[in-house]
C-alpha positions in Angstrom: 73.2 64.3 -209.8 73.2 67.9 -210.9 69.5 68.2 -210.0 70.1 66.9 -206.5 72.9 69.3 -205.9 70.8 72.2 -207.1 67.9 71.2 -204.8 70.3 71.0 -201.8 71.8 74.4 -202.5 68.3 75.9 -202.8 67.2 74.4 -199.4 70.4 75.6 -197.7 69.9 79.2 -199.1 66.3 79.2 -197.8 67.3 78.1 -194.3 70.1 80.6 -194.1 68.1 83.6 -195.3 67.7 86.6 -193.0 64.0 86.1 -192.7 64.5 82.5 -191.5 67.1 83.5 -188.9 65.4 86.6 -187.5 62.5 84.8 -185.7 64.6 82.3 -183.7 67.3 84.9 -182.9 64.6 87.3 -181.6 63.0 84.5 -179.6 66.3 83.6 -178.0 67.1 87.2 -177.0 63.8 87.7 -175.1 64.3 86.9 -171.4 62.0 84.3 -170.1 59.8 85.2 -167.0 60.9 83.3 -164.0 58.0 81.4 -162.2 55.8 81.3 -165.3 57.7 80.6 -168.4 60.7 78.9 -166.7 61.4 77.8 -163.1 63.1 80.4 -160.9 66.9 79.7 -161.2 68.9 78.8 -158.2 71.4 81.4 -157.0 74.9 80.1 -156.7 76.7 83.3 -155.6 75.3 85.8 -153.0 76.8 89.2 -152.1 75.1 91.0 -149.2 74.5 94.7 -149.6 76.5 97.1 -147.4 74.3 99.3 -145.3 75.0 103.0 -146.2 76.2 105.0 -143.3 73.7 107.9 -144.0 70.8 105.5 -144.0 72.0 103.7 -140.9 72.5 107.0 -139.0 69.0 108.1 -140.0 67.5 104.7 -139.0 66.2 104.1 -142.6 65.1 100.5 -143.2 62.8 98.6 -145.5 62.6 96.5 -148.6 64.0 97.5 -152.1 62.5 95.5 -154.9 64.9 94.9 -157.8 64.3 93.4 -161.3 67.2 91.4 -162.7 68.0 90.0 -166.2 70.1 86.9 -165.8 72.3 86.2 -168.9 72.8 82.8 -170.5 76.0 82.2 -168.5 74.1 82.9 -165.2 75.6 86.3 -164.5 73.4 89.4 -163.8 73.4 91.6 -166.9 70.8 94.2 -166.1 69.3 95.5 -162.8 66.7 98.1 -162.1 64.8 99.2 -159.0 61.0 98.5 -159.0 60.2 99.8 -155.5 62.6 102.4 -154.2 64.0 103.6 -150.9 66.3 106.4 -152.0 69.1 106.0 -149.5 69.2 102.2 -150.0 68.7 101.8 -153.8 72.4 102.1 -154.9 73.6 99.6 -152.2 71.0 97.1 -153.4 72.0 97.5 -157.1 75.7 97.2 -156.3 75.1 93.9 -154.4 72.8 92.2 -157.0 75.1 93.0 -159.9 77.6 90.6 -158.3 75.2 87.7 -158.0 75.4 84.6 -160.1 72.7 82.0 -160.9 72.6 78.5 -162.4 72.1 78.4 -166.2 68.5 78.1 -167.3 67.9 76.0 -170.5 65.0 75.6 -172.8 65.1 72.6 -175.2 68.7 72.2 -174.3 69.7 75.8 -175.1 70.7 78.4 -172.4 68.2 81.4 -172.2 68.1 84.7 -170.5 65.7 85.0 -167.4 63.8 87.9 -166.0 63.3 87.8 -162.2 62.3 90.1 -159.3 64.0 89.9 -155.9 63.4 91.8 -152.6 66.4 93.2 -150.8 65.7 93.7 -147.1 67.6 96.3 -145.1 67.0 95.9 -141.3 68.7 97.3 -138.2 69.0 95.5 -134.9 67.4 97.5 -132.0 69.8 98.7 -129.4 70.0 96.8 -126.2 69.0 99.2 -123.5 68.4 99.0 -119.8 65.0 100.8 -119.3 63.6 101.9 -116.0 59.9 101.5 -115.5 58.1 104.5 -116.9 60.4 105.0 -119.9 58.5 104.2 -123.1 59.4 101.1 -125.1 62.0 101.7 -127.9 60.5 100.7 -131.3 63.3 101.7 -133.7 66.8 103.2 -133.8 70.4 102.4 -134.1 73.2 101.8 -131.6 75.7 104.8 -131.2 78.7 104.0 -133.4 82.0 103.6 -131.6 84.0 106.6 -132.8 87.1 105.7 -134.8 89.0 108.7 -133.4 88.0 108.0 -129.8 90.6 106.4 -127.6 89.8 104.3 -124.5 86.4 104.4 -122.9 84.0 107.3 -122.3 80.6 108.2 -120.8 78.0 110.5 -122.2 74.9 111.6 -120.4 71.9 113.5 -121.9 68.4 114.7 -121.2 66.1 113.3 -123.9 62.6 114.6 -124.6 60.0 112.8 -126.8 57.1 114.4 -128.7 53.5 113.2 -128.8 54.4 110.6 -131.6 57.3 109.1 -129.5 60.1 110.6 -131.6 63.1 112.4 -130.1 62.4 116.1 -130.2 65.1 117.5 -127.9 68.5 116.4 -126.7 70.5 118.2 -124.0 73.9 116.8 -123.5 74.9 117.2 -119.8 78.1 115.2 -119.8 80.7 114.1 -122.4 82.8 115.5 -125.2 83.3 115.0 -128.9 83.5 112.6 -130.7 81.5 110.5 -128.2 78.7 113.1 -127.9 78.5 113.3 -131.7 77.9 109.5 -131.9 75.2 109.6 -129.3 73.3 112.5 -130.8 73.4 110.9 -134.3 72.0 107.7 -132.9 69.3 109.4 -130.8 68.0 111.2 -134.0 67.0 107.7 -135.3 65.2 106.6 -132.1 61.4 106.3 -131.9 59.5 105.1 -128.8 56.0 103.8 -128.1 54.0 107.1 -127.9 52.1 108.0 -124.7 48.3 107.4 -125.1 47.6 110.7 -123.3 49.9 112.7 -125.7 51.9 114.1 -122.8 55.5 115.1 -123.1 57.9 112.5 -121.8 61.5 113.0 -120.9 64.2 110.8 -119.3 67.9 110.6 -118.7 70.2 108.7 -121.0 73.6 107.3 -120.0 75.8 105.8 -122.7 79.0 104.1 -121.7 81.5 103.3 -124.5 83.8 100.4 -123.5 86.8 99.3 -125.7 87.1 95.9 -124.2 90.3 93.9 -123.9 92.0 91.3 -126.1 89.6 89.9 -128.7 86.5 91.5 -127.0 84.5 93.6 -129.3 83.9 97.3 -128.4 80.4 97.8 -127.0 78.1 100.6 -125.9 76.0 100.2 -122.8 72.8 102.2 -122.7 70.7 103.0 -119.7 67.4 105.0 -119.7 66.2 106.2 -116.3 64.4 109.0 -114.4 61.3 109.2 -116.6 59.2 112.4 -116.3 55.8 112.9 -117.8 54.5 116.5 -117.9 51.0 117.2 -117.0 48.7 118.2 -119.8 48.4 121.9 -120.0 44.8 123.2 -120.4 43.5 126.8 -120.5 42.0 128.0 -117.3 38.3 127.4 -117.0 37.6 130.4 -114.7 37.7 133.8 -116.5 40.0 136.4 -115.0 37.0 138.8 -114.6 35.4 136.6 -111.9 38.5 135.8 -109.9 37.9 137.3 -106.4 40.5 139.9 -105.5 42.2 139.5 -102.1 41.1 142.1 -99.4 44.6 143.1 -98.2 46.2 145.9 -100.1 49.6 144.2 -100.2 48.0 141.2 -102.0 46.3 143.3 -104.6 49.5 144.9 -105.8 50.2 143.9 -109.5 52.9 141.4 -110.0 56.2 142.7 -111.3 56.6 142.3 -115.0 59.0 139.8 -116.4 59.6 136.1 -115.6 58.1 135.0 -112.3 60.6 133.4 -109.9 60.4 129.6 -110.3 62.8 127.0 -109.1 65.3 125.5 -111.6 63.5 123.0 -113.8 64.3 120.8 -116.7 64.4 122.6 -120.1 61.0 121.5 -121.2 59.1 121.0 -117.9 55.6 122.5 -118.1 54.7 124.8 -115.2 51.3 126.2 -114.3 50.7 129.8 -113.4 47.9 130.5 -110.8 45.5 133.2 -111.9 46.6 136.6 -110.8 44.3 138.8 -108.7 43.0 141.8 -110.6 44.4 145.1 -109.2 41.7 147.8 -108.4 41.6 150.7 -110.7 42.5 154.0 -109.1 39.5 156.3 -108.5 40.3 160.0 -109.0 39.3 162.2 -106.1 37.5 165.6 -106.6 39.7 168.6 -106.3 40.2 169.7 -102.7 38.4 166.6 -101.3 40.4 164.0 -99.2 41.0 160.7 -100.8 39.1 158.8 -98.1 35.9 160.5 -99.1 35.6 158.3 -102.2 33.6 155.2 -101.5 35.9 152.2 -101.4 33.4 149.5 -102.5 30.7 151.4 -104.2 30.9 149.3 -107.4 32.6 145.9 -108.1 36.2 146.1 -109.3 36.4 146.0 -113.1 38.6 143.5 -114.8 42.1 144.9 -115.5 42.7 146.0 -119.0 46.5 145.5 -118.7 46.9 147.8 -121.7 50.3 149.0 -120.4 51.4 145.9 -118.5 53.3 143.0 -120.0 52.1 139.4 -119.4 53.8 137.0 -117.0 55.8 134.1 -118.4 56.0 130.8 -116.6 58.6 129.6 -119.1 62.2 130.3 -118.3 64.2 132.7 -120.6 61.0 133.9 -122.3 60.0 137.6 -121.9 56.6 139.0 -122.9 56.0 142.5 -124.3 53.1 144.7 -123.6 49.9 143.3 -125.1 50.9 139.7 -124.8 48.8 137.5 -122.5 50.3 135.3 -119.8 52.4 132.3 -121.0 51.3 129.4 -118.8 53.5 126.6 -120.1 55.7 125.1 -122.8 59.3 124.6 -123.6 62.0 127.2 -122.9 64.6 128.2 -125.5 67.6 125.9 -125.7 70.5 125.8 -128.1 70.2 122.7 -130.2 73.1 120.2 -129.6 74.2 120.3 -133.2 74.4 124.1 -133.2 76.3 124.0 -129.9 78.8 121.6 -131.4 79.3 123.5 -134.6 79.2 127.0 -132.9 76.2 128.1 -134.9 74.5 131.3 -133.5 71.8 133.6 -134.8 68.3 134.9 -134.5 65.1 133.1 -135.6 61.8 135.0 -135.9 58.6 133.0 -135.7 55.3 134.5 -136.5 52.3 132.7 -134.9 48.8 133.0 -133.8 47.0 132.1 -130.5 43.6 130.6 -130.6 40.8 131.1 -128.0 42.0 127.9 -126.3 45.5 129.4 -125.8 47.1 126.9 -128.3 49.6 128.3 -130.8 49.6 127.9 -134.6 52.8 128.5 -136.5 53.2 130.9 -139.4 56.2 132.2 -141.2 59.7 131.4 -139.9 62.9 133.3 -140.7 66.5 132.5 -139.6 69.4 130.1 -139.9 68.3 126.7 -141.1 70.2 124.9 -138.3 68.2 126.8 -135.6 64.7 127.0 -137.1 63.5 123.5 -136.0 64.3 124.2 -132.3 62.5 127.6 -132.4 59.4 126.1 -134.2 59.1 123.2 -131.7 59.4 125.6 -128.8 56.7 128.0 -130.0 54.4 125.1 -131.0 54.5 123.8 -127.3 53.5 127.2 -125.8 50.1 127.7 -124.2 48.8 131.2 -123.3 46.0 132.3 -120.9 43.2 133.8 -122.9 40.3 136.0 -121.6 39.0 137.1 -124.9 37.8 135.3 -128.0 39.6 137.0 -130.9 42.6 135.3 -132.4 45.9 137.0 -131.4 48.8 137.4 -133.8 52.3 137.4 -132.1 55.9 137.3 -133.1 58.6 135.4 -131.2 62.2 136.6 -131.6 64.6 133.9 -130.4 68.3 134.8 -129.9 70.6 131.7 -130.0 74.0 132.2 -128.5 76.9 129.7 -128.1 75.4 128.1 -124.9 72.2 130.0 -124.1 69.1 131.1 -125.8 66.4 133.7 -125.0 63.1 134.6 -126.5 61.0 137.7 -126.6 57.3 137.7 -127.6 55.6 140.8 -128.9 52.4 141.6 -130.8 52.7 141.2 -134.6 53.3 144.4 -136.5 
């Protein structure tokens, strides 16, 4: 009897030793991989993520991939992001930590499970009435109905798209805050089908905020109309030296410096400038001889040097200093809507170069951060008339006021 008791005690001590217990305990702690080691558990509680306002306002969307550790009771114990979208990660983690799954068992015992799940963030495209000629809207959000806004309101704006179909310029022509704020924020998220020709497209936007009555939900009606496509600006193919000068003296007088008189135009409309006739250089007369004695057409007229004459700008509110060639097209300076709403003013200095083709290439930019982007986009759109092959280095000084902006272009120092 004593021998049997001693044998049983020895067996019990061996089974309860730390070495014997360590392996099963470690095996039970390790999460099983869903889909290979154990079937993927069924979710029994789902909490949808809340779309962050900042991500919604910016039009950020996509799929966040999250890895979860499901504990033995079916609750989510750990969660980490495998594929990140910075503005959406935290919203995804907050949602999945509230999920619950059915308990997974191996040989009758509950086990932990490792699983990866995709969290999709998507935004519904705004419903718009689009006139023929306005590009197709590919992404963007609906203007949010302002919480502080009472009743209904209407906002109108001129919208300009860049070559990639993104909104590059917004000019509010009707409306007031907070309605205009909501429209501008939404437009910053919009992207359209780009024009195959790369031309600048602009159109009118009309947003009507309607409160509704009774149980009717507030809504925003969007109408896009009056599309305009600018012509593609190309450098002139005829050099200024071979442009024939008119025969009448009145026509050969040099054009007055400063902006040429042009009819009112949309802020970014591209305007062509016809080549100017070359004024004849004055021929000095010998002392005591009448001026008529000098031969009028003994030699062909030489091309003008224009060393002391400023160029002509076809872009409104842009002045050219001496030594700057004609500005044939591009955007005029406009105060950005956000700066107008916040009252931001200041000066932005843009250093740039002009290639033989007349296209601009941006360099250093100094000035208030809120105004830099508008100045850079404007300068990048400019096209100059070139009659020489060397690269020009210029400086644009853009003065942004409360409601108006002006630019002066001069040779780089």
